Residue, then its C-alpha position, 0 to 999 in steps of 0.5 A: x233658571x239659576x239654583x237658589x234664584x228667589x222667584x218674585x212669588x217667594x219674595x212676595x206673597x199675595x193674599x187676601x186682606x185681613x181686618x188687621x191688614x186696614x192699618x197697613x194698606x191705608x199707610x200705602x194709600x197715603x204715601x201714594x195719595x194726592x189730594x184733590x186741593x193740591x193739584x192746581x199748587x203743584x210744579x210742572x216738576x211735580x206734576x211730571x213726576x207723577x204721571x210718570x210714576x202714578x198716583x191715589x187721589x180717594x181721600x178716605x181714613x183708615x176706617x174706609x178700608x177695614x169696612x171694605x175688607x169686612x164687606x162681603x161684596x169686596x175683596x182686597x188682595x195685599x202684598x207683603x214683603x219677606x219682613x211681612x209688610x204691606x208693600x202694595x193692594x188692590x180693591x175689587x168691588x164685585x157685582x157692580x152695574x152702570x157706572x152712573x149708579x155708583x160713580x156719582x161724579x159722572x156727568x157724560x160718557x163718550x164709549x167706543x161703541x154702543x156695545x161698551x156703553x151698555x157694558x158700563x150702562x146696563x143694569x143687567x150687565x155684572x162687572x167687577x170694580x177694579x177701585x184702587x191699586x197701588x204699590x209702595x213707591x220704594x217697589x215702584x217697577x217690579x212687578x208688584x201690581x201685577x203679581x196682585x192682580x194675577x192673584x184676584x183673577x184667579x178668583x174671577x170670571x165677570x169683566x173687570x172696570x176701572x178708572x183712570x184720571x186724566x184731568x186734571x192730572x193725567x195718571x199716565x202710569x196707571x194708564x200704561x200699567x192698565x195696558x200691560x196687563x190687558x185692559x183696554x180702552x172702551x170710554x172717556x167720562x166727564x164729571x166732577x169731584x169737589x168742584x173741579x172738573x175731571x175726565x177719567x179714562x174707562x178700561x175694561x179687561x175681560x178674560x180669554 
């Protein structure tokens, strides 16, 4: 390594979120949000851009994140730049089981194996649920998401489950990111959200 070269770890500080971070986290959500009602009005060019760069679709207020930060069953990790600005976050629900109980929109599960179906639906199998991970668009493809995920992994031992939307808008960028950091697709799920048909790919990460 060259002398005085600044590493990503030195450029960006990753830590657990505090209550005062809820506003910055919500701003990252807004920058990445695509509301369900907007999907049908998107042009092909806009859809292609979202597909390639990723998006979030959970429409929640800042108070939602404040509640998560206060919740002992949830960890939110944030990345800040040298100006102390939040540029990315990931929220992890630490003790989940049976996706049908906390994803009420789920109607059908098509798992790749009976073992994987058991992971997702057996109430005795506890896993961590990666609910959201997002980075300020200015920092996309800078490795921020991976840094956040690697920091969180230092404190996790359970398998990690994540949903990625396929229909009505394919979040291809998110799927590729999950695969790069070690997730494997184990199921497809169908359901409805806000009177719109959805299809999700379910990904699993297990420590070796």
